[in-house]
C-alpha positions in Angstrom: -4.6 -7.1 -18.1 -0.8 -8.0 -16.3 1.5 -9.3 -19.2 3.1 -11.7 -16.7 -0.9 -12.3 -15.0 -1.5 -13.8 -18.6 0.9 -16.6 -18.6 0.2 -18.3 -15.2 0.1 -21.7 -16.7 1.5 -23.6 -13.9 -2.5 -23.1 -12.1 -4.2 -23.9 -15.6 -2.0 -27.0 -14.6 0.2 -27.1 -17.6 4.0 -27.0 -18.1 5.2 -23.9 -18.6 9.6 -24.1 -20.1 11.3 -26.3 -18.4 9.0 -26.5 -15.6 7.6 -29.4 -14.1 3.1 -28.4 -13.7 2.3 -29.4 -10.8 -1.5 -27.7 -9.1 -1.1 -25.0 -6.1 -1.0 -27.1 -2.6 -0.2 -26.1 0.9 1.6 -27.9 3.1 3.6 -27.8 6.3 0.3 -27.2 8.2 0.6 -26.2 12.1 -1.1 -24.0 14.6 -1.4 -20.4 14.2 0.9 -19.2 16.9 -0.9 -16.8 18.9 -4.6 -16.6 17.6 -7.3 -20.4 17.7 -8.9 -21.0 15.7 -6.7 -20.8 12.8 -4.5 -22.8 11.3 -1.6 -21.9 9.4 0.6 -22.9 6.7 2.7 -22.9 3.0 2.1 -22.2 -0.4 4.8 -22.6 -2.6 5.0 -20.4 -5.9 7.5 -20.0 -8.2 9.7 -16.9 -8.4 9.3 -16.5 -12.4 4.8 -17.6 -13.0 6.6 -17.6 -17.1 9.1 -20.6 -16.1 11.3 -18.6 -17.9 13.5 -18.9 -14.7 13.9 -20.8 -11.4 13.4 -20.9 -8.1 10.5 -20.9 -5.9 9.0 -18.9 -3.1 7.2 -19.6 -0.1 4.7 -18.2 1.0 2.8 -17.7 4.2 -0.9 -18.4 5.1 -3.4 -18.3 8.0 -6.5 -19.5 7.8 -9.4 -20.1 10.0 -11.0 -23.2 10.7 -14.1 -22.7 9.1 -14.0 -24.2 6.1 -17.8 -24.9 5.5 -18.5 -21.5 6.2 -21.8 -20.4 4.5 -20.4 -16.8 2.5 -17.4 -19.1 1.1 -13.5 -17.9 1.4 -12.9 -13.4 3.0 -9.2 -12.6 2.0 -7.4 -9.9 3.7 -4.9 -8.4 1.6 -2.1 -6.4 4.2 -0.4 -2.8 2.6 3.0 -1.1 2.8 3.4 -2.6 -0.2 5.5 -4.6 1.9 3.7 -5.9 4.9 2.7 -9.1 5.5 0.0 -10.5 6.4 -0.1 -13.5 9.2 1.6 -11.2 11.9 -1.1 -8.3 11.8 -3.9 -11.8 11.5 -4.6 -11.5 16.1 -4.9 -7.5 15.5 -6.8 -7.5 12.5 -9.1 -10.5 13.2 -9.9 -9.4 16.8 -10.5 -5.1 15.6 -11.7 -4.9 11.8 -14.0 -8.6 11.4 -16.5 -9.3 14.4 -19.1 -9.6 12.7 -18.4 -11.2 9.7 -17.0 -14.4 11.4 -18.7 -16.7 11.6 -20.2 -15.9 7.9 -16.9 -16.4 6.8 -13.3 -18.2 6.4 -10.4 -15.6 6.4 -7.7 -16.2 4.4 -4.9 -13.8 4.6 -0.6 -14.2 3.7 2.9 -13.0 3.0 2.6 -12.1 0.2 6.2 -12.2 -1.4 9.0 -10.1 -0.4 7.5 -10.2 3.2 7.2 -11.5 6.4 10.1 -14.3 6.2 10.2 -13.8 2.7 11.6 -10.3 3.3 14.4 -8.8 0.2 16.8 -6.9 3.6 17.9 -4.6 2.4 20.1 -2.5 5.5 21.0 0.7 4.1 17.6 1.0 3.2 15.4 -0.4 5.2 16.9 2.0 8.3 16.8 4.8 6.4 13.2 4.6 5.9 11.2 2.0 8.0 7.8 2.0 8.1 7.7 5.0 5.7 7.1 5.9 2.5 8.0 9.3 2.2 11.6 9.7 4.3 13.8 10.7 1.2 16.5 7.8 1.4 20.6 7.9 0.6 20.2 7.4 -3.1 23.1 5.3 -2.2 21.4 3.2 0.2 18.5 2.4 -3.3 21.2 2.0 -5.6 23.0 -0.8 -3.1 19.4 -2.8 -2.5 18.5 -3.1 -6.3 21.9 -4.3 -6.8 21.5 -6.7 -4.4 18.4 -8.7 -5.8 19.6 -8.0 -8.9 17.7 -9.3 -12.0 15.2 -10.6 -9.0 13.5 -7.5 -8.5 11.5 -7.4 -11.6 9.5 -10.7 -10.0 7.9 -8.9 -7.1 5.6 -6.7 -8.4 2.0 -6.8 -7.9 1.2 -8.5 -11.4 3.2 -11.0 -9.4 1.2 -10.7 -6.7 -1.8 -10.9 -8.7 -0.5 -15.0 -10.2 0.8 -16.3 -6.8 -3.1 -15.3 -5.2 -4.7 -16.9 -7.7 -2.7 -20.0 -6.5 -4.2 -19.5 -3.8 -7.3 -19.7 -4.4 -6.7 -23.2 -6.4 -4.6 -24.2 -3.6 -7.9 -23.6 -1.6 -10.4 -24.9 -3.5 -12.6 -22.7 -4.2 -14.0 -21.0 -7.1 -15.2 -17.2 -6.3 -13.8 -15.4 -2.9 -14.1 -12.3 -1.4 -11.1 -9.4 -1.0 -10.4 -6.6 1.4 -7.6 -4.6 1.1 -6.5 -2.3 3.0 -4.0 0.4 2.0 -1.7 -0.5 -0.5 -4.2 -3.6 0.0 -6.5 -2.0 -2.1 -4.2 -1.1 -5.3 -3.0 -5.5 -5.2 -6.9 -6.4 -4.5 -8.4 -4.0 -7.2 -5.3 -5.6 -10.2 -6.5 -8.8 -9.0 -10.2 -8.1 -9.1 -9.4 -6.1 -13.4 -7.3 -9.5 -14.3 -9.9 -11.9 -12.5 -13.1 -9.9 -12.4 -14.9 -14.2 -12.7 -13.6 -14.5 -10.2 -14.4 -12.4 -6.9 -17.9 -12.2 -5.0 -16.8 -8.9 -3.4 -14.4 -6.5 -3.1 -14.6 -4.0 -0.3 -11.5 -0.9 -0.7 -10.5 0.4 3.1 -7.7 3.3 2.6 -7.9 4.0 -1.0 -5.1 3.6 -3.5 -6.1 3.8 -7.0 -5.1 1.8 -9.6 -3.8 4.0 -12.0 -0.5 3.9 -11.5 -0.1 7.3 -12.0 2.3 9.6 -9.8 1.1 12.9 -9.8 4.1 13.6 -7.6 1.9 14.9 -5.0 0.1 17.0 -5.3 -3.7 15.1 -4.3 -1.6 14.6 -1.1 -0.6 18.8 -0.3 -4.8 19.3 -0.9 -5.8 17.0 1.4 -3.6 18.4 3.5 -5.0 21.8 3.3 -8.8 20.5 3.4 -7.7 18.6 6.5 -5.8 20.8 8.6 -8.5 23.2 7.6 -11.4 21.2 9.3 -8.5 21.0 12.6 -7.8 24.9 13.3 -9.0 26.8 9.9 -7.7 28.8 6.8 -4.9 30.2 10.1 -3.5 26.6 10.6 -3.1 26.0 6.9 -1.5 29.8 6.6 0.8 28.5 9.2 2.5 25.3 7.5 3.1 27.5 4.2 4.7 29.5 6.0 7.2 27.2 8.0 7.7 25.2 5.0 9.1 28.2 2.9 10.9 29.8 5.7 12.5 26.3 7.4 12.4 24.8 3.6 12.0 21.5 6.0 8.6 20.5 3.0 9.5 16.5 2.9 9.8 16.3 7.1 6.5 17.4 7.9 5.0 16.5 5.0 5.9 12.6 6.5 5.6 13.8 10.2 1.9 15.0 9.5 0.9 11.9 7.3 2.2 9.6 9.6 0.1 11.8 12.5 -2.8 10.2 10.5 -1.9 6.7 10.8 -1.6 7.6 14.9 -3.4 10.3 15.3 -5.9 11.8 12.9 -7.2 14.5 15.1 -3.6 16.0 14.9 -4.6 17.5 18.9 -3.6 14.3 20.6 -0.7 13.0 20.5 1.3 16.6 19.2 -1.3 20.2 19.4 0.4 20.8 15.4 -2.2 24.0 15.6 0.6 25.5 17.9 3.1 23.6 17.1 2.9 25.3 13.1 2.1 28.3 15.1 4.8 28.6 17.7 7.2 28.4 14.3 5.2 30.2 12.5 6.9 33.2 15.4 9.5 31.2 15.5 9.5 29.2 18.5 10.7 25.9 16.4 11.4 23.5 19.4 8.0 22.3 19.8 8.2 21.2 16.0 11.8 19.8 15.8 10.1 17.5 18.7 7.5 16.6 16.3 9.1 16.0 13.8 12.0 13.5 15.3 9.7 11.2 17.2 7.6 10.8 13.9 10.7 9.5 12.6 11.9 8.3 15.1 8.2 5.9 15.4 8.5 5.3 11.9 11.3 3.0 12.9 10.6 -0.6 11.8 12.6 -4.3 10.8 12.3 -5.6 7.1 9.6 -8.3 8.9 7.1 -5.8 10.0 7.4 -3.9 6.3 10.1 -4.1 3.7 12.0 -1.8 2.2 13.7 -3.3 -0.5 9.6 -4.8 -1.6 7.9 -1.7 -1.5 10.8 -0.6 -3.6 10.9 -3.1 -6.0 7.1 -3.2 -6.1 6.6 0.6 -6.6 9.1 1.4 -8.8 8.1 -1.5 -11.1 4.0 -0.9 -10.4 4.2 3.4 -10.9 5.1 5.9 -13.5 6.9 8.4 -13.2 7.7 11.6 -14.7 10.9 10.2 -16.6 8.1 7.2 -17.5 7.9 3.3 -16.1 10.8 1.5 -14.2 12.8 0.6 -18.0 13.9 4.2 -18.2 17.6 4.7 -17.5 19.0 6.7 -14.8 20.7 9.4 -16.9 18.3 11.6 -18.1 15.7 11.2 -15.3 16.8 13.9 -12.7 15.9 16.3 -15.2 13.0 15.0 -16.3 11.5 15.3 -13.1 12.9 18.7 -12.9 10.8 19.9 -15.8 7.5 18.2 -13.9 7.8 19.9 -11.0 8.7 23.2 -12.8 5.2 23.2 -14.5 3.5 23.0 -11.2 1.5 26.2 -9.9 2.2 27.2 -6.6 -1.9 26.7 -6.1 -0.7 23.0 -6.9 1.9 22.6 -4.3 -0.2 24.6 -0.9 0.8 24.9 1.2 4.3 23.0 0.3 7.0 23.7 -2.5 9.0 22.3 -5.5 11.9 20.8 -3.7 8.6 19.0 -1.6 7.2 17.4 -4.9 11.3 16.3 -5.8 13.0 15.6 -3.2 10.1 13.4 -0.9 10.4 10.0 0.3 7.7 7.8 -2.6 9.9 9.7 -5.0 13.3 9.7 -4.2 13.0 6.0 -3.7 12.6 5.4 -7.7 15.1 8.2 -8.8 17.7 5.9 -8.8 16.4 2.7 -9.0 18.8 0.5 -11.2 16.3 0.4 -14.7 13.6 -2.8 -14.2 11.0 -4.3 -16.8 7.9 -2.1 -15.7 4.2 -3.8 -14.5 2.4 -3.2 -17.1 -0.9 -1.1 -16.4 -4.6 -1.3 -16.8 -5.8 -0.7 -19.7 -6.6 3.4 -19.5 -11.1 4.1 -17.6 -10.8 -0.7 -17.5 -13.9 -0.8 -14.3 -14.1 -2.9 -11.6 -17.0 -5.3 -12.8 -17.5 -6.3 -8.9 -19.3 -4.8 -6.1 -17.2 -2.7 -4.2 -17.7 -1.4 -1.1 -15.0 1.5 -0.6 -14.1 3.3 2.2 -11.3 6.1 3.6 -10.9 8.2 6.6 -11.2 12.3 5.4 -8.2 12.8 7.8 -6.3 9.9 6.4 -3.3 11.8 4.8 -1.4 8.5 3.5 -4.5 7.0 1.1 -6.7 10.5 1.0 -10.2 11.2 -0.3 -9.3 12.6 -3.5 -7.4 8.8 -4.3 -11.2 7.2 -3.4 -12.8 9.4 -4.1 -10.9 8.4 -7.6 -11.1 5.3 -7.8 -14.4 5.1 -7.2 -15.0 6.8 -11.4 -13.4 3.7 -12.0 -16.2 1.1 -9.9 -19.7 1.4 -11.4 -20.8 -1.2 -8.9 -19.3 0.5 -6.3 -19.9 2.8 -3.1 -18.2 4.8 -1.1 -18.5 6.0 3.0 -16.5 8.6 4.3 -15.8 7.8 8.3 -15.1 11.6 9.1 -12.1 12.0 11.7 -10.9 9.0 10.9 -7.4 8.9 9.2 -6.0 5.5 7.9 -6.9 1.7 7.7 -10.6 3.0 9.2 -11.3 -0.9 9.7 -8.7 -1.7 12.0 -7.8 1.7 13.2 -10.5 3.8 13.7 -12.6 4.9 16.6 -15.6 5.7 15.3 -18.1 2.2 13.6 -19.4 4.1 11.0 -16.5 1.7 8.6 -16.9 -1.0 10.1 -20.9 -1.2 10.4 -20.9 -0.4 6.1 -18.0 -3.5 5.5 -20.5 -5.7 8.1 -23.2 -4.8 5.4 -22.1 -4.5 2.8 -20.3 -8.7 2.9 -23.0 -9.6 5.4 -25.9 -8.8 2.4 
């Protein structure tokens, strides 16, 4: 499926190029800070799993001490891309996995380019923080790509999949269960496609589809209309459309509403979105401006919390855009983007506009990203042939319900549980226990 995954000879114990063969193992074991019953250690993996380029990465791993758990290892994958796994161990275990802790050995790890190994592109980090959608300055994107140089090609999801296989071998297990959250669902899907015989079960919480093809935000725009309609009726959606058209600030509104689907999926708690949209439509924008600024300030994040250098390296190589893949020359990308946006119908964009499709951070982070060898996509129509549970909040705009339904069509052994009123990251954030109970039942049956 994935070009570089196919040549992970190190895991097989063979010699690749000039690199010495070594069976993956964990070292430097010590108690995980602030979490009782977990041991942290280090997994060494090659920068380039093919062996053609030297270099070693040191990935932090956290694992429960119950090595003889009756149902084996449950690997929890953090999202982003760019979020480390070990720092979320305590919060996730306490909030999401209470019913499963005695039956599974919970394991997390910092994916390459995250946590202590963050790539640290300061200007890009300052511009975007934890956001996918805040439009970054092109100069910050170019500076990050230049800083990383040719190393940036080794931070795609195919490389993470190879790291996971090294971790599985290091843990000494033949099969494991995977629980991916947000972009961790994409990583989990790609691992299950590459190594179906090693996966017992797969949980996908807040689903990113495996195909890696951007529609320039069309699914998210439709989800925004659907969610706001459920909160405050069609008039509220119309208010948003008028405000976007009048203020020409669609990317900021899109970003702020998506942030709120994580922080307050009621859309009426921290900020009364129906009220501020109605006021803005009437010409009073003070509440709206406060909301936009608070949303922006709330997404400030250090590289050790969510690394934007890794975010760009992974997204730009993993996904396909109107200009093609990440190897496309910079010249001509903008023209192809404009042409693709011009083909979108008003119904595709509503309640946003063409500028929102063209100028949001998801697109603008990769538009000026220097040409890089791309991550291979899975074959068209590839199926997840492992038992899979998908859980998604119907108020989630970061990974909208429409995406979960798309992935469900590629999971013949899959079941989708929709958590009404919930936003992003159902297991750790939802007020309702519906999603957590569904995960527990799936993992314990």
